[in-house]
C-alpha positions as CSV (number, residue, x, y, z in Angstrom):
1,X,13.6,-39.0,10.3
2,X,15.8,-36.0,9.7
3,X,14.4,-35.7,6.2
4,X,10.9,-35.8,7.5
5,X,11.6,-33.1,10.1
6,X,13.3,-30.9,7.4
7,X,10.3,-31.3,5.1
8,X,7.9,-30.4,7.9
9,X,9.8,-27.3,8.8
10,X,10.0,-26.3,5.1
11,X,6.2,-26.7,4.8
12,X,5.6,-24.6,7.9
13,X,7.9,-21.9,6.6
14,X,6.2,-21.9,3.3
15,X,2.8,-21.5,5.0
16,X,4.1,-18.7,7.2
17,X,3.2,-20.7,10.3
18,X,6.6,-20.2,11.9
19,X,9.2,-17.4,11.5
20,X,12.3,-18.0,9.4
21,X,13.9,-14.9,10.8
22,X,14.4,-13.6,14.3
23,X,15.0,-9.8,14.5
24,X,18.0,-8.7,16.5
25,X,17.8,-6.1,19.3
26,X,19.2,-3.6,16.8
27,X,16.4,-4.3,14.3
28,X,13.8,-4.0,17.1
29,X,15.3,-0.7,18.3
30,X,15.3,0.7,14.8
31,X,11.7,-0.2,14.4
32,X,10.7,1.4,17.7
33,X,12.9,4.5,17.4
34,X,12.0,5.4,13.8
35,X,8.7,6.7,12.5
36,X,7.4,3.9,10.3
37,X,5.0,5.1,7.6
38,X,3.1,2.4,5.7
39,X,1.6,3.9,2.5
40,X,-1.4,1.7,2.3
41,X,-3.4,-0.4,4.9
42,X,-7.1,-1.3,4.2
43,X,-8.4,-1.2,7.7
44,X,-11.5,1.1,7.0
45,X,-12.9,-1.2,4.3
46,X,-12.2,-4.2,6.4
47,X,-14.2,-2.7,9.2
48,X,-17.0,-1.7,6.8
49,X,-17.4,-5.3,5.9
50,X,-17.3,-6.5,9.5
51,X,-16.7,-4.2,12.5
52,X,-13.9,-5.1,14.9
53,X,-12.4,-2.9,17.6
54,X,-8.9,-2.5,16.3
55,X,-7.9,-0.4,19.4
56,X,-7.7,-3.9,21.0
57,X,-6.3,-7.2,19.9
58,X,-8.4,-8.8,17.1
59,X,-8.6,-12.4,15.9
60,X,-8.9,-11.3,12.3
61,X,-7.1,-9.0,9.9
62,X,-3.5,-7.8,9.7
63,X,-3.8,-4.7,11.8
64,X,-4.7,-3.9,15.4
65,X,-3.2,-1.7,18.1
66,X,-1.2,-4.3,20.0
67,X,0.4,-5.7,16.8
68,X,1.1,-2.2,15.5
69,X,2.9,-1.4,18.7
70,X,4.9,-4.6,18.6
71,X,5.9,-3.8,15.0
72,X,6.8,-0.2,15.7
73,X,4.2,1.1,13.2
74,X,3.5,4.8,13.8
75,X,1.8,6.2,10.7
76,X,-0.2,3.8,8.6
77,X,-2.1,5.5,5.8
78,X,-5.7,4.3,6.3
79,X,-7.1,3.5,2.8
80,X,-10.4,5.0,1.9
81,X,-11.0,2.3,-0.7
82,X,-13.8,2.8,-3.1
83,X,-14.5,-0.3,-5.4
84,X,-14.5,0.5,-9.1
85,X,-18.2,-0.5,-9.4
86,X,-19.2,2.8,-7.7
87,X,-18.2,4.8,-10.7
88,X,-21.3,3.6,-12.5
89,X,-23.5,2.6,-9.6
90,X,-23.1,5.8,-7.6
91,X,-22.9,6.2,-3.8
92,X,-19.2,6.7,-3.7
93,X,-19.3,10.0,-1.8
94,X,-21.4,8.4,0.9
95,X,-19.1,5.4,1.2
96,X,-16.0,7.6,1.3
97,X,-17.4,9.7,4.1
98,X,-18.5,6.6,6.0
99,X,-15.0,5.1,5.8
100,X,-13.5,8.4,7.0
101,X,-16.0,8.3,9.9
102,X,-14.7,4.9,10.8
103,X,-11.1,6.2,11.0
104,X,-12.3,9.0,13.3
105,X,-14.2,6.4,15.3
106,X,-11.0,4.5,16.0
107,X,-9.4,7.7,17.4
108,X,-12.6,8.5,19.3
109,X,-12.5,5.1,21.0
110,X,-8.8,5.4,22.0
111,X,-7.5,9.0,21.9
112,X,-4.7,7.9,24.1
113,X,-3.5,5.4,21.4
114,X,-4.4,7.1,18.1
115,X,-4.5,10.5,16.5
116,X,-5.7,11.7,13.1
117,X,-2.8,13.1,11.0
118,X,-3.4,15.9,8.5
119,X,0.2,16.8,8.0
120,X,3.8,15.7,8.5
121,X,3.8,17.8,11.7
122,X,0.8,15.9,13.0
123,X,2.7,12.6,12.4
124,X,5.7,13.8,14.2
125,X,3.7,15.1,17.1
126,X,1.8,11.8,17.5
127,X,5.2,10.0,17.5
128,X,6.5,12.2,20.2
129,X,3.4,11.6,22.3
130,X,3.6,7.9,21.9
131,X,0.5,7.7,19.7
132,X,-0.1,6.0,16.3
133,X,-0.9,8.7,13.7
134,X,-3.7,7.8,11.2
135,X,-3.3,9.8,8.0
136,X,-5.7,8.9,5.2
137,X,-5.4,8.2,1.5
138,X,-8.3,7.7,-0.9
139,X,-7.9,4.6,-3.2
140,X,-9.8,5.5,-6.3
141,X,-10.8,9.0,-7.2
142,X,-14.4,8.1,-8.1
143,X,-15.9,10.1,-5.1
144,X,-14.6,13.3,-6.7
145,X,-17.4,13.0,-9.2
146,X,-15.7,15.5,-11.5
147,X,-15.9,18.2,-8.8
148,X,-13.1,20.2,-7.4
149,X,-15.4,21.1,-4.5
150,X,-15.4,17.4,-3.6
151,X,-11.6,17.5,-3.7
152,X,-11.7,20.3,-1.2
153,X,-14.2,18.5,0.9
154,X,-12.1,15.3,1.2
155,X,-8.9,17.4,1.8
156,X,-10.7,19.1,4.7
157,X,-11.8,15.7,6.0
158,X,-8.1,14.6,6.1
159,X,-7.4,12.7,2.9
160,X,-3.8,13.4,1.9
161,X,-3.4,11.3,-1.2
162,X,-5.7,10.1,-4.0
163,X,-5.0,7.0,-6.0
164,X,-6.4,8.3,-9.3
165,X,-8.1,5.1,-10.4
166,X,-8.5,1.5,-9.2
167,X,-9.3,-1.7,-11.2
168,X,-11.3,0.0,-14.0
169,X,-11.1,3.3,-15.8
170,X,-13.0,6.1,-14.1
171,X,-13.7,9.8,-15.0
172,X,-10.1,10.6,-14.1
173,X,-7.8,8.0,-15.5
174,X,-7.3,4.7,-17.2
175,X,-6.5,1.7,-15.0
176,X,-3.6,-0.7,-15.5
177,X,-6.1,-3.6,-15.0
178,X,-8.6,-2.3,-17.6
179,X,-7.9,-3.4,-21.2
180,X,-10.2,-0.6,-22.5
181,X,-8.1,2.5,-22.6
182,X,-10.9,5.0,-22.4
183,X,-8.8,8.1,-22.1
184,X,-5.4,6.9,-23.4
185,X,-4.1,8.1,-20.1
186,X,-5.8,10.9,-18.2
187,X,-9.2,12.5,-19.0
188,X,-9.4,16.2,-19.4
189,X,-10.7,16.4,-15.9
190,X,-7.8,14.2,-14.7
191,X,-5.3,16.5,-16.3
192,X,-6.8,19.5,-14.5
193,X,-7.0,17.5,-11.3
194,X,-3.2,17.1,-11.2
195,X,-2.9,20.9,-11.0
196,X,-5.6,21.2,-8.4
197,X,-4.1,18.5,-6.2
198,X,-0.7,20.2,-6.4
199,X,-2.3,23.5,-5.4
200,X,-4.4,22.1,-2.5
201,X,-1.5,20.0,-1.1
202,X,-2.8,16.5,-1.9
203,X,-0.3,13.9,-2.9
204,X,-1.0,12.2,-6.3
205,X,-0.8,8.4,-6.1
206,X,-0.1,6.6,-9.4
207,X,-0.5,3.1,-8.2
208,X,-3.2,1.3,-10.3
209,X,-3.1,3.7,-13.2
210,X,-2.0,2.8,-16.8
211,X,1.5,3.5,-18.0
212,X,0.2,6.4,-20.2
213,X,-1.6,8.0,-17.3
214,X,1.6,7.7,-15.2
215,X,3.7,9.5,-17.8
216,X,1.0,12.2,-18.2
217,X,1.0,12.8,-14.5
218,X,4.8,13.1,-14.4
219,X,4.7,15.6,-17.2
220,X,2.0,17.7,-15.6
221,X,2.8,17.7,-11.9
222,X,4.8,20.4,-10.2
223,X,5.3,18.4,-7.0
224,X,6.6,14.9,-6.4
225,X,4.2,12.0,-6.7
226,X,3.9,8.6,-4.9
227,X,3.2,5.0,-5.8
228,X,1.5,4.2,-2.5
229,X,1.5,0.4,-2.8
230,X,3.3,-0.9,-6.0
231,X,6.2,-3.2,-6.7
232,X,8.4,-3.9,-9.7
233,X,7.6,-5.3,-13.1
234,X,11.1,-6.6,-13.4
235,X,10.1,-9.5,-11.1
236,X,6.5,-9.9,-12.5
237,X,6.9,-9.5,-16.3
238,X,3.7,-8.4,-18.0
239,X,2.0,-7.2,-14.8
240,X,1.3,-3.6,-15.6
241,X,0.0,-2.9,-12.1
242,X,3.7,-2.8,-11.1
243,X,6.3,-0.3,-12.3
244,X,8.9,-0.9,-14.9
245,X,12.5,0.4,-14.8
246,X,11.8,3.4,-17.0
247,X,8.9,4.4,-14.8
248,X,11.0,4.1,-11.7
249,X,13.6,6.4,-13.3
250,X,11.0,8.9,-14.2
251,X,9.5,8.8,-10.7
252,X,13.0,9.4,-9.2
253,X,13.6,12.3,-11.5
254,X,10.3,13.7,-10.3
255,X,11.5,13.3,-6.7
256,X,8.7,10.8,-5.9
257,X,8.8,7.5,-4.0
258,X,7.7,3.9,-4.8
259,X,6.3,2.2,-1.8
260,X,6.8,-1.6,-2.1
261,X,3.7,-3.7,-1.9
262,X,4.2,-6.9,0.2
263,X,1.5,-9.1,-1.5
264,X,2.9,-12.3,-2.9
265,X,1.3,-11.7,-6.3
266,X,2.9,-8.3,-6.5
267,X,6.4,-9.4,-5.7
268,X,6.6,-13.0,-7.0
269,X,6.2,-14.2,-10.6
270,X,5.5,-17.7,-9.2
271,X,2.5,-16.4,-7.3
272,X,1.4,-14.5,-10.4
273,X,1.4,-17.7,-12.4
274,X,-0.5,-19.6,-9.7
275,X,-3.2,-17.0,-9.8
276,X,-3.6,-17.2,-13.6
277,X,-3.8,-21.0,-13.4
278,X,-6.4,-20.9,-10.7
279,X,-8.5,-18.4,-12.8
280,X,-8.2,-20.7,-15.9
281,X,-9.3,-23.7,-13.8
282,X,-12.2,-21.8,-12.4
283,X,-13.4,-20.9,-15.9
284,X,-13.1,-24.4,-17.1
285,X,-15.0,-25.8,-14.1
286,X,-18.0,-23.4,-14.6
287,X,-17.8,-22.7,-10.8
288,X,-21.0,-22.0,-8.9
289,X,-19.4,-21.7,-5.4
290,X,-16.2,-19.7,-5.7
291,X,-15.2,-20.2,-2.0
292,X,-15.6,-24.0,-2.1
293,X,-13.7,-24.2,-5.4
294,X,-10.9,-22.0,-4.0
295,X,-10.5,-24.1,-0.9
296,X,-10.3,-27.3,-2.9
297,X,-7.9,-25.8,-5.4
298,X,-5.6,-24.6,-2.7
299,X,-5.5,-28.0,-1.0
300,X,-4.5,-29.6,-4.3
301,X,-2.3,-26.7,-5.4
302,X,-0.6,-25.0,-2.4
303,X,-0.2,-21.3,-2.7
304,X,3.4,-20.3,-3.4
305,X,3.9,-17.6,-0.8
306,X,6.6,-15.1,-1.5
307,X,9.3,-14.6,1.0
308,X,11.0,-11.7,2.8
309,X,13.9,-12.3,0.4
310,X,12.0,-11.4,-2.7
311,X,10.5,-8.3,-1.0
312,X,14.1,-7.2,-0.2
313,X,15.1,-8.0,-3.8
314,X,12.5,-5.3,-4.9
315,X,14.0,-2.8,-2.6
316,X,17.5,-3.6,-3.7
317,X,16.5,-3.1,-7.3
318,X,15.1,0.4,-6.8
319,X,18.2,1.3,-4.8
320,X,20.6,0.0,-7.5
321,X,18.6,1.7,-10.2
322,X,18.0,5.1,-8.8
323,X,19.3,5.3,-5.3
324,X,18.0,5.0,-1.7
325,X,16.0,8.2,-1.7
326,X,13.0,6.9,-3.7
327,X,11.9,3.8,-1.7
328,X,9.1,3.4,0.8
329,X,6.8,0.6,2.1
330,X,3.1,0.2,1.2
331,X,2.3,-3.2,2.5
332,X,-1.3,-3.5,1.4
333,X,-2.1,-5.1,4.8
334,X,-5.8,-6.0,5.1
335,X,-6.0,-5.6,1.3
336,X,-4.4,-8.7,-0.2
337,X,-6.1,-11.4,1.8
338,X,-4.0,-14.4,2.9
339,X,-1.3,-13.8,0.2
340,X,1.2,-12.1,2.4
341,X,4.8,-13.4,2.4
342,X,6.5,-15.5,5.0
343,X,7.8,-13.3,7.8
344,X,5.6,-10.3,6.8
345,X,2.2,-11.6,7.8
346,X,0.9,-8.6,9.7
347,X,1.9,-5.2,11.2
348,X,3.9,-6.8,14.0
349,X,6.6,-7.9,11.5
350,X,8.3,-4.7,10.4
351,X,11.3,-5.6,12.6
352,X,11.8,-8.7,10.3
353,X,12.0,-6.3,7.3
354,X,14.5,-4.1,9.2
355,X,16.6,-7.2,10.0
356,X,16.5,-8.3,6.4
357,X,17.8,-4.8,5.4
358,X,20.5,-4.9,8.0
359,X,21.6,-8.3,6.8
360,X,22.0,-6.9,3.3
361,X,24.2,-4.1,4.5
362,X,21.8,-1.2,4.6
363,X,22.9,1.5,7.0
364,X,20.6,2.7,9.8
365,X,20.3,6.0,8.0
366,X,19.2,4.3,4.8
367,X,16.7,2.1,6.6
368,X,15.2,5.2,8.2
369,X,14.7,6.7,4.8
370,X,12.9,3.6,3.6
371,X,10.7,3.3,6.7
372,X,9.5,6.9,6.5
373,X,12.1,9.5,5.6
374,X,11.5,9.4,1.9
375,X,7.7,9.6,2.1
376,X,7.8,12.3,4.7
377,X,10.2,14.3,2.4
378,X,7.7,14.0,-0.5
379,X,4.8,15.0,1.8
380,X,6.7,18.1,3.0
381,X,7.4,19.1,-0.6
382,X,3.8,18.7,-1.5
383,X,2.8,20.8,1.5
384,X,5.4,23.5,0.7
385,X,4.3,23.7,-3.0
386,X,0.7,24.2,-1.9
387,X,1.7,26.8,0.7
388,X,3.4,28.8,-2.0
389,X,0.4,28.6,-4.4
């Protein structure tokens, strides 16, 4: 009987149905008293697919106001996500503006709960006023359409970082996912864009871009850059979407920050392997109904959810490699489906992360840097460079 109970508990833990960790009062206090910046949450595109009022509790998704308050989340970067297909199909400017409208609509529905944030000062003011700041980052620079006027437009609308490319090369940069290396890094426009983003005060996000593009950005930029939602290649060998040790060292030398993605396939080699096997099985089966296939496949091959431990291992590795000053969090909530690790299933669970860091001996000062201090430092430096130019 004891063995059966143990197996049942283990199965529940693996599925994320119960918590394996209970945060202490210290962890809860730290989460509440510290500004928590999450570099990447895909709420706008989620609402574009199916509207829900996230100012109230929702049945779906990873983010809503009550859960954000519970987790201590104060400044989630709302992702203005533009699918790679828009590069050829057109319509990206319209979609980007519509997604920004949706962020403004959240604030309009509940101005007592949320505030748009265009600056570090706005984030800090919202925190003092007990509101959740909503800064924005554009995932995929396709809506720039080769125009610095569009860069200015989206800056004026509140976008404060741009992920240069997404899953395919665009007119700015090669993508880590795209085997065709159209530009061998950045296009000529992309190289000019680095300077223009520095000058206007827009953070450059190197998540998703190819290694060559990353190093070209590092060579050209005059301000620190970010990886808004990336993890480490050390734990996922061959997955170029993540950063290798040399890239992390170069990012640290630049003064930038890598914001760890929570998605299981980003942090766990086991989850990576599962995804490859599922893709192979799907090809062999000549699938007509992908959803039905996926449901059956998961029943027969349970998904190997990552754990809080492996997420902490990624943080440990950056700290050991370059120090505490270059780490942030970019969960990818609402962007990685149901692949989130145990104990980090939605925005209510940041205290679990804090507890994990405490258990590993991180000081409160170090934890505050990870939760927001490092990213806010980069953002201030980007603001200061633009003010001087």
